[in-house]
C-alpha positions as CSV (number, residue, x, y, z in Angstrom):
1,M,132.3,68.1,3.9
2,S,131.3,65.1,5.9
3,R,129.3,62.2,4.9
4,K,129.5,60.2,7.6
5,Y,125.8,61.2,8.6
6,K,124.3,62.0,5.1
7,F,120.9,60.5,3.7
8,H,117.9,61.4,1.7
9,N,114.4,61.7,2.5
10,P,112.7,63.5,-0.2
11,D,109.8,63.9,1.7
12,G,111.2,64.6,5.3
13,I,111.2,67.6,7.4
14,Y,115.1,67.6,8.3
15,F,116.1,69.7,11.6
16,V,120.0,70.6,10.2
17,T,122.2,72.5,12.4
18,F,125.2,74.0,11.7
19,A,128.5,75.8,13.6
20,V,131.0,78.6,13.5
21,V,134.6,77.4,13.6
22,R,135.8,77.3,16.8
23,W,132.6,78.4,18.1
24,V,133.4,82.1,17.1
25,D,130.5,84.7,18.2
26,V,130.6,86.1,15.1
27,F,126.1,86.7,14.8
28,T,126.1,88.9,17.4
29,R,126.8,91.2,14.7
30,D,123.5,92.3,12.1
31,I,125.5,92.1,9.2
32,Y,126.2,88.5,9.5
33,R,122.6,87.5,10.7
34,E,121.3,89.3,7.6
35,I,123.5,87.0,5.3
36,I,121.9,84.4,7.1
37,L,118.6,85.3,6.6
38,D,119.5,86.4,3.1
39,S,120.5,83.0,2.1
40,L,117.7,81.5,3.2
41,K,115.7,84.0,1.6
42,Y,117.4,83.0,-1.8
43,C,117.2,79.0,-1.1
44,Q,112.9,79.4,-0.2
45,K,112.8,81.5,-3.7
46,G,115.1,79.7,-5.9
47,K,115.8,76.0,-4.8
48,G,112.1,75.2,-3.0
49,L,113.3,75.3,0.9
50,Q,110.5,75.5,3.4
51,L,111.4,77.2,6.6
52,H,109.5,76.0,9.6
53,A,111.2,77.0,11.8
54,Y,115.0,78.8,12.9
55,V,116.8,80.2,15.4
56,I,120.2,82.1,15.2
57,M,122.3,81.9,18.1
58,T,125.6,83.8,18.2
59,N,127.8,81.1,17.3
60,H,125.4,78.1,15.6
61,V,122.0,78.4,13.5
62,H,119.1,76.0,14.2
63,L,116.7,74.9,10.9
64,I,113.4,73.0,10.6
65,I,113.5,72.6,7.1
66,S,111.8,70.6,3.7
67,R,111.3,70.6,0.7
68,E,108.4,72.2,-1.9
69,G,107.6,70.4,-5.1
70,V,110.1,68.2,-7.3
71,L,112.8,69.1,-6.4
72,D,116.4,67.9,-8.3
73,V,118.7,66.6,-5.1
74,E,121.5,68.0,-7.9
75,I,120.5,71.9,-7.2
76,I,121.1,71.6,-2.9
77,E,124.4,70.1,-4.2
């Protein structure tokens, strides 16, 4: 995991994006999109994730997120 662009603002709203290795179009299959959606729901319920907006493209994902309440940083690492 890259540490080059890490920063921490507990009250901030973040734009997060990630891509599939070699930009393979894996999210064209429902099962893989469901894995992403289930993971986001898990983080919303169990880790205090607030999901403001998202888009799942064929080979990458964009999120606008923040945290809900007081959150121990170690939980999300």
